[in-house]
C-alpha positions, 0 to 999 in steps of 0.5 A, spaced: 916 174 625 923 174 624 924 181 626 918 183 621 922 181 615 917 184 610 919 191 614 926 189 614 926 188 607 923 195 606 928 198 611 934 195 607 932 199 601 935 205 605 942 202 603 941 204 596 941 202 589 939 204 582 934 209 583 928 210 578 927 217 576 921 220 578 921 227 576 920 225 568 914 221 570 911 226 574 912 231 568 908 226 563 903 225 568 902 233 568 902 233 560 896 228 560 892 232 566 892 227 571 887 227 576 889 228 583 887 221 584 891 218 578 897 222 580 897 219 587 896 212 585 902 213 580 906 216 585 905 210 590 906 205 584 913 209 582 915 209 589 914 201 590 917 199 584 923 203 586 924 200 592 923 193 589 929 195 584 933 198 589 933 192 594 933 185 590 932 181 596 926 185 598 923 183 591 925 176 592 921 176 599 915 179 596 916 174 590 917 179 584 922 175 580 925 181 576 931 182 580 933 175 582 940 175 578 942 181 583 944 184 589 943 191 592 947 196 591 950 198 598 955 204 595 955 211 598 953 213 592 947 209 591 945 211 599 946 218 597 941 217 591 936 213 595 936 218 600 935 224 595 929 220 592 926 219 598 926 227 599 923 228 592 917 223 593 915 228 599 916 234 594 911 230 589 906 228 594 906 235 596 904 237 589 898 233 589 891 236 592 889 232 598 883 236 599 880 233 593 881 226 594 876 221 597 877 219 604 880 212 603 885 216 598 887 221 604 888 216 609 893 213 604 896 219 602 897 221 610 900 214 611 905 215 605 907 221 607 908 219 614 913 213 611 917 217 607 918 223 613 920 217 617 925 215 612 928 222 612 928 223 619 932 217 620 937 219 615 942 223 619 943 217 624 945 213 618 941 207 620 944 202 615 951 202 618 947 198 624 944 193 619 949 187 621 946 183 627 946 176 629 939 175 625 941 179 619 947 181 615 951 178 610 953 172 614 946 169 613 945 171 606 945 164 603 938 163 607 935 167 601 935 161 597 929 159 602 925 165 598 926 162 591 922 157 587 928 153 584 924 150 579 927 152 572 934 152 569 933 160 569 932 160 577 938 157 578 942 161 573 939 167 576 942 164 583 949 163 580 949 170 577 947 172 585 953 168 587 958 172 582 955 178 585 957 177 592 964 179 591 962 186 590 956 186 595 961 184 601 966 189 598 961 195 599 958 192 606 966 192 608 966 200 606 960 201 610 963 198 616 969 202 615 965 208 615 961 205 622 968 205 625 970 212 623 964 215 626 963 210 632 957 208 629 958 200 630 954 195 634 957 192 641 963 187 641 959 182 645 954 182 639 958 182 633 962 176 636 956 172 635 956 175 628 963 173 627 961 165 629 956 165 623 961 168 618 966 163 619 960 158 618 961 160 611 968 159 610 968 151 608 974 148 605 970 145 599 964 149 595 960 143 595 959 144 603 957 151 602 950 153 604 950 157 598 950 150 594 944 147 598 939 149 592 944 144 587 943 138 591 935 138 590 934 140 583 927 138 581 925 133 575 922 140 571 929 141 569 932 137 564 937 132 566 942 135 561 942 141 564 943 139 571 951 138 570 952 145 567 948 148 573 952 144 578 958 146 575 957 153 574 954 154 581 961 150 584 965 155 580 961 161 582 962 159 589 969 157 589 971 163 585 967 168 588 963 166 594 969 163 598 974 168 597 969 174 598 967 171 605 974 169 607 976 177 605 970 179 609 971 175 615 978 177 615 976 184 615 971 183 620 975 179 625 981 184 625 979 191 623 971 191 625 971 187 631 976 190 635 973 197 633 966 195 636 964 198 642 964 195 649 958 198 651 951 195 649 946 201 649 945 206 643 946 212 648 954 211 647 954 213 639 954 219 636 947 222 637 945 216 641 939 218 645 936 222 639 937 216 635 933 212 640 928 217 641 927 216 633 927 209 634 922 209 639 917 213 635 918 209 629 916 202 632 911 204 637 908 210 633 907 214 639 910 220 642 911 216 649 918 217 652 923 212 654 921 213 661 914 212 660 915 206 657 919 203 662 914 205 667 909 201 663 913 195 663 914 195 670 907 195 672 905 190 667 911 185 670 908 186 677 901 184 674 903 178 670 907 176 676 900 176 680 897 171 675 903 167 675 903 165 682 895 163 681 898 158 676 903 156 681 898 155 687 894 151 682 899 146 680 901 145 688 908 149 687 910 151 694 917 154 693 918 161 690 917 164 683 924 163 681 924 156 684 918 155 679 922 158 673 928 153 675 924 147 675 921 149 668 928 150 665 931 144 668 925 138 669 926 133 662 919 132 662 918 139 659 922 138 653 923 133 647 929 129 646 929 130 638 929 135 633 924 131 629 919 130 635 919 138 637 918 139 629 912 135 629 909 138 636 909 145 632 906 142 626 900 138 630 899 145 634 898 149 628 893 144 624 889 144 631 888 151 631 886 152 624 879 149 624 877 153 630 879 160 627 872 161 624 869 162 631 873 168 632 874 171 624 869 172 619 874 173 614 880 168 613 885 169 608 886 164 602 893 163 602 895 157 606 902 157 610 907 151 612 911 149 618 919 149 616 925 149 621 930 155 621 936 154 617 942 151 621 946 157 619 942 162 624 939 157 628 944 157 634 943 165 635 936 167 633 929 167 636 925 161 638 921 162 631 919 167 626 914 168 620 916 169 613 910 172 609 907 169 602 909 172 595 905 177 593 903 173 586 901 167 590 907 163 588 909 162 595 906 160 601 907 163 608 911 159 613 912 159 620 919 157 622 921 154 628 928 153 632 930 146 632 937 147 635 938 144 642 931 141 643 933 140 650 932 147 651 926 149 648 920 147 652 913 144 650 909 149 654 911 154 649 909 151 643 901 153 643 903 160 645 908 161 640 904 158 634 898 163 636 903 168 635 907 166 629 902 162 625 895 163 626 891 167 629 897 171 629 902 173 623 900 169 618 892 171 618 894 178 619 899 179 613 896 174 608 889 178 609 893 185 608 896 182 602 889 180 599 886 187 600 887 188 593 883 195 593 889 198 597 896 200 594 902 195 595 905 200 600 899 199 605 898 191 603 905 190 605 906 195 611 910 193 616 908 198 622 911 194 628 906 196 633 901 194 629 904 187 626 907 185 632 902 188 637 897 184 633 901 178 634 902 179 641 894 180 642 893 173 638 897 169 644 891 171 648 886 168 643 889 162 645 884 160 650 878 162 646 881 157 641 881 151 645 888 152 647 892 153 654 888 147 657 894 144 661 896 149 667 903 149 664 901 151 657 897 157 660 903 158 664 907 158 658 902 164 655 903 168 661 911 167 660 910 170 653 906 176 656 911 177 661 917 176 656 914 182 652 913 186 658 920 185 660 922 188 654 919 194 655 924 195 661 930 192 659 930 195 652 929 202 655 934 200 661 939 198 656 938 204 651 936 210 655 938 208 662 945 205 661 944 198 664 949 193 662 948 187 658 948 182 665 943 187 668 938 186 663 939 178 663 938 178 670 932 182 670 929 177 665 931 171 668 928 174 675 921 175 671 920 169 666 921 162 665 924 162 658 931 158 658 937 162 659 939 160 652 933 164 649 934 170 654 941 171 652 939 171 645 933 175 646 937 181 650 942 181 645 937 182 639 934 188 643 942 191 644 943 190 636 936 193 634 934 199 639 927 200 640 924 194 636 922 190 642 918 195 645 912 195 639 909 188 641 907 190 648 905 197 646 901 195 640 898 189 644 895 194 650 892 198 645 888 193 641 886 190 648 884 196 650 880 197 644 876 191 645 875 192 652 872 199 650 867 195 644 865 190 649 863 195 654 860 199 649 856 194 645 854 189 651 851 183 649 851 186 641 858 185 641 861 181 635 868 178 636 868 176 629 866 183 626 871 186 631 877 182 628 874 183 621 874 191 622 881 191 626 884 187 620 880 190 614 885 196 612 892 193 613 897 195 618 896 202 621 899 207 626 896 206 633 892 212 633 889 211 626 887 204 628 884 207 634 880 212 630 878 207 625 875 202 631 871 208 634 868 210 628 866 203 627 864 202 634 859 209 633 856 205 627 855 199 631 851 202 636 847 205 631 845 199 628 843 196 635 
């Protein structure tokens, strides 16, 4: 999943925006003597609607069309309003008598309180100052077009309005980065050099060459021909008059002011309150109270375990050299790679469709929403991950999409196609996220929760289901599965190494190369992702280990009565949950399953 895009969209609203007043509506609720249940539902809805209004990009991601003509307000005033509104939410929540609510409502109450308490706890660290990364930021704003329908003249007029708002949007972004410079809350220079290269792709000579003009090159027949010229002309004018000058100014600031002021260190420890901020990020992404040292040790144990499994595969294929020599063989032998982007894309699409009919063996409930496969846009492909998932629109107007990286197919091995498809498409992110969105009885914040340990833990656990779905028949493909499991184990070691133990970037790259067969290009991009997004990478393996432990417990307790379809349906049946809440839910199910034997 693209750095959990749905979660990113919700985090982005911390940057601020026009705030919907909550207090007046609460007064109205009291005047009509609302019950605790209706008051809670109303608060959930108001907070959700405010988040969408605060972040029009998040609204676009979720398929809400109301804000497609605008961009988020990133001003200091908007940030202050957003932070104050978050605190007000907790005040209003505390006024609702939890004890009178139904059990499911109490769970929603607790999860809602946890989310807003987390937002407030993070405020002092100013996480919005670190939001620019190679995978996210104004340099990839043009990719928002991937989320939009572009079926009517109004769709294009909205896009043009957004283009005309880019000037003020980038000025606000610049003001935030100026504050980051003053407070030493910058990203590392080695990471921002990549962002600069991405920004420079926006500096084209002609507006027709801008990535923002792409929607105008494929105007649909649903729009009258008489409108085509008007819309194209207006789009070109917006790009020429607003977009290109704004990016030229921002690139100049970024190159001459921000980049020289960025830090040469790579760990978040070297920022104000950096150690505390990292602990905050660890707790957020893992939903545990584990320390960085504890997570580091788990990573070392997992790395040792998986190395043992890798050696078994080496023996199976008759390899007589060392593990590192086998890695070099996998990285360099042309037989493991496609020569063309199209061949690589077709292999991913074929694998996805091969998995689809096998899902009924492991799941009783499957989502109605379909998914497709798309290439990652050229603007970000060189500096982003191997693949990611983009969720469907809430109203069903846009399917989910599995995005695959076709940049330099000669460094994207065949043996990782099956495992990566299992994680990002099905039975991984698409199945889990689409099912959660279809839980109509839950409030929107739960149907779209981006709890990283659950969402990415499920994605990593899903990789292990490949064998049960008929995948990994080839020993090299199974080694690809082990490589991906190792990749997430390595994350525990290098993320905590970088941000808590003061490892250098090269130390992290070398450790990764010594323990996984991923190509060097992927390894460098991955390490840079961990550097720029502290703690997020820990969620995958921590979540997977907890889910796998729950399955093992259920299998041992129920024996021959264990039903994998019932287990998965229960695991996925309440949306994303913190790991301790998930554990409690599954153990309650296990008690009931025992009594029904």
